[in-house]
C-alpha positions in Angstrom: 0.0 0.0 0.0 1.3 3.5 -0.9 2.2 5.9 1.8 -0.9 8.1 2.4 -1.2 11.5 3.9 -4.1 11.6 6.3 -5.8 14.8 7.2 -6.8 13.8 10.8 -6.4 10.7 12.9 -8.6 9.2 15.6 -8.0 6.2 17.9 -9.3 3.7 15.2 -9.9 5.6 12.0 -8.3 8.3 9.8 -9.7 10.6 7.2 -8.2 11.5 3.8 -9.4 12.9 0.6 -11.1 10.5 -1.8 -8.9 9.8 -4.9 -9.1 8.0 -8.2 -7.2 5.0 -6.8 -10.2 4.3 -4.6 -12.5 3.3 -7.4 -12.1 -0.5 -7.1 -12.4 -0.5 -3.3 -15.4 1.9 -3.2 -17.1 0.1 -6.1 -16.8 -3.3 -4.2 -18.1 -1.7 -1.0 -21.0 0.0 -2.8 -22.0 -3.3 -4.5 -21.9 -5.3 -1.2 -23.9 -2.5 0.5 -26.4 -1.8 -2.3 -29.4 -3.4 -0.6 -28.6 -1.7 2.7 -28.2 1.7 1.1 -30.8 1.7 -1.7 -33.6 2.8 0.7 -31.6 5.9 1.6 -29.6 6.8 -1.5 -31.4 5.1 -4.4 -29.6 3.0 -7.0 -26.2 4.3 -7.9 -24.2 3.9 -11.1 -20.8 2.2 -10.4 -19.1 3.0 -13.7 -15.6 4.5 -14.1 -17.3 7.5 -15.8 -19.7 8.0 -12.9 -16.8 7.8 -10.4 -14.7 10.3 -12.4 -17.7 12.7 -12.5 -18.0 12.3 -8.7 -14.3 13.1 -8.2 -14.6 16.2 -10.5 -17.0 17.7 -8.0 -14.2 17.9 -5.4 -12.1 20.0 -7.8 -14.6 22.8 -7.1 -14.3 25.0 -4.0 -17.9 24.1 -3.1 -17.3 20.4 -2.4 -14.9 18.3 -0.3 -14.8 14.5 -0.4 -13.3 12.2 2.2 -13.0 8.6 3.0 -12.8 7.1 6.5 -10.1 4.4 6.7 -9.1 2.1 9.4 -6.0 3.5 11.1 -4.1 0.2 11.1 -4.8 -1.1 7.6 -6.0 1.9 5.5 -9.1 -0.1 4.6 -12.0 2.2 3.6 -15.0 1.9 6.0 -17.0 5.0 5.1 -17.3 8.2 3.0 -18.2 11.8 3.9 -18.8 14.7 1.6 -19.2 18.4 2.5 -21.4 19.7 -0.4 -22.8 23.1 -1.3 -20.1 25.0 0.6 -21.0 28.7 0.8 -18.4 31.2 1.9 -18.7 34.8 3.0 -21.3 35.5 5.6 -22.6 31.9 5.8 -19.4 29.8 5.9 -21.6 26.6 5.7 -21.8 23.3 4.1 -24.2 20.3 3.8 -23.0 16.8 4.8 -23.5 13.6 2.9 -22.2 10.3 4.2 -22.3 6.6 3.9 -21.2 3.6 5.8 -20.8 0.1 4.4 -22.5 -3.2 5.3 -19.3 -5.0 6.3 -18.3 -2.4 8.9 -21.5 -0.8 10.0 -22.4 -0.7 13.7 -18.8 -0.5 15.0 -18.6 3.2 15.6 -16.3 4.0 12.7 -18.7 6.5 11.2 -19.1 8.3 14.5 -15.4 8.6 14.9 -14.9 9.6 11.2 -17.7 12.2 11.1 -16.3 13.7 14.3 -12.9 14.1 12.5 -14.6 15.7 9.5 -16.5 18.1 11.8 -13.2 19.1 13.4 -11.7 19.6 9.9 -14.7 21.6 8.8 -14.6 24.0 11.8 -10.8 24.1 11.8 -8.8 24.3 8.5 -11.8 24.6 6.3 -13.0 27.6 8.4 -16.7 26.7 8.2 -19.1 27.9 10.8 -22.1 25.6 10.2 -22.7 22.1 8.9 -26.2 20.7 8.0 -27.4 17.2 7.5 -30.7 16.3 5.9 -31.9 12.9 7.0 -35.0 10.8 6.2 -37.2 10.5 9.3 -37.1 6.7 9.5 -33.3 6.5 9.1 -32.8 6.0 12.8 -29.1 5.0 12.5 -28.3 8.3 10.8 -30.4 10.3 13.2 -28.7 8.7 16.1 -25.3 9.5 14.6 -25.8 13.2 14.3 -27.4 13.3 17.8 -24.3 11.6 19.2 -22.1 14.4 17.7 -24.2 17.3 19.1 -26.3 18.2 16.0 -29.6 19.8 16.8 -32.9 19.3 14.9 -33.9 22.5 13.2 -36.9 21.5 11.1 -38.6 19.3 8.6 -38.4 19.6 4.9 -41.3 18.1 2.9 -40.4 16.5 -0.4 -36.8 17.4 0.0 -34.9 14.9 -2.2 -35.9 12.7 -5.1 -34.9 9.1 -4.3 -36.1 5.8 -5.8 -38.7 7.5 -7.9 -40.3 9.7 -5.3 -39.8 12.9 -3.4 -38.7 12.1 0.2 -39.2 14.2 3.3 -36.1 14.9 5.5 -35.4 16.2 8.9 -32.8 19.1 9.0 -30.1 18.8 11.6 -27.2 21.2 12.1 -24.2 22.0 14.2 -22.2 25.2 14.5 -18.5 25.6 15.4 -19.5 26.7 18.9 -21.9 23.8 19.4 -19.2 21.4 18.3 -16.7 22.9 20.8 -19.3 22.5 23.6 -20.1 18.9 22.6 -16.3 18.1 22.5 -15.9 19.5 26.0 -18.8 17.5 27.3 -17.2 14.2 26.0 -13.9 14.8 27.7 
């Protein structure tokens, strides 16, 4: 395995930017997890062209893409994007994230998302992160609650998934809220 530059490290996981060399591993993970994720994300195209298009988003200043990897092996266990980054008086972004069937339920996503929140409110200089979650996605709702996000509202027909417009709950955290949550967990 090539030497990799990690952005942040936790006790069990590290985060780094997603890169073109991740295609095979991410495609295998997406295929093994398709049934688990279809309800929340819809069917995804796993072609080289679709992956290249995905990576091109992260060449823009409005998007950041990360993978969560096991610290000891570098194996990918999750992915997190910060989308729709707005600078200026907002300094905000919207989170998208996924875990995979083979490693779900082990706390890797909690640790990885905590690192991405630190990165967002540190080097990326954001002030606010938002997550939009389908109301019956209890795993995702519990994840953001664990990290100190607060429910702000309900968005009817927010996102088109699997042929229909799905409602979402809107959860958010600010840099100040994250600092408070971090102090409470010490």
